[in-house]
C-alpha positions in Angstrom: 84.7 86.1 109.2 83.0 86.7 112.4 80.0 88.9 112.6 82.0 91.7 114.3 82.1 95.9 113.1 86.0 95.6 112.0 86.3 99.3 113.5 84.4 99.2 116.8 84.2 95.8 117.5 80.6 95.5 117.9 79.4 92.2 117.9 76.1 89.8 118.7 74.4 90.3 122.2 72.4 87.9 123.7 68.8 88.1 125.2 65.5 86.8 125.1 62.4 86.8 123.1 59.2 87.3 125.2 56.2 85.8 124.0 52.6 87.3 124.6 52.1 84.9 127.8 55.6 85.7 128.8 57.6 82.6 127.7 61.0 83.4 127.4 63.3 81.9 124.7 67.0 82.3 124.0 68.0 85.0 121.0 70.5 86.7 119.7 70.8 90.5 118.6 73.1 90.6 115.5 74.6 93.9 114.6 73.7 95.8 111.3 76.9 94.9 109.5 77.7 96.6 106.0 80.2 95.7 103.3 81.7 99.0 102.5 84.2 100.1 100.0 86.0 103.6 101.0 88.7 105.5 100.0 91.4 106.3 102.5 93.3 109.4 101.3 96.3 108.7 103.9 97.0 105.5 102.3 95.8 106.7 98.8 94.2 103.0 98.0 90.5 102.0 98.6 89.7 99.1 101.2 86.8 96.9 101.7 85.7 96.7 105.7 82.6 95.4 107.5 81.3 97.8 109.4 78.3 98.7 111.5 75.7 101.2 110.8 77.0 103.4 113.9 80.5 103.1 112.4 79.7 104.2 108.7 77.9 107.4 110.3 81.0 107.9 112.5 83.1 107.9 109.7 81.2 110.1 107.5 81.4 112.7 109.9 84.5 112.2 111.4 86.7 111.3 108.3 88.7 107.8 107.4 92.1 108.6 109.8 90.7 106.2 112.2 90.3 103.5 109.6 94.0 104.2 108.1 95.7 104.0 111.9 93.9 100.5 112.2 95.3 99.4 108.9 98.7 100.5 109.8 98.2 98.7 112.9 97.4 95.6 111.5 94.1 95.4 113.3 92.3 95.3 110.2 93.0 92.6 107.1 92.9 94.5 103.7 92.0 93.0 100.6 
């Protein structure tokens, strides 16, 4: 599975590492992904999803209805 949040779609970003001498080398900024088991009340089941830390905060604040909608639209594969 790709390094991508299943809810927000956040993936790796690209940029440069800059040394003290200001030499630039290419690098990747990877998202802070966590594997999380979440109980979805609307579907009456528990699902495992790969989420960014920001998505986990949004879900704890606003609820799991957004994940249930994505699962119903088959945008998230459920294990």
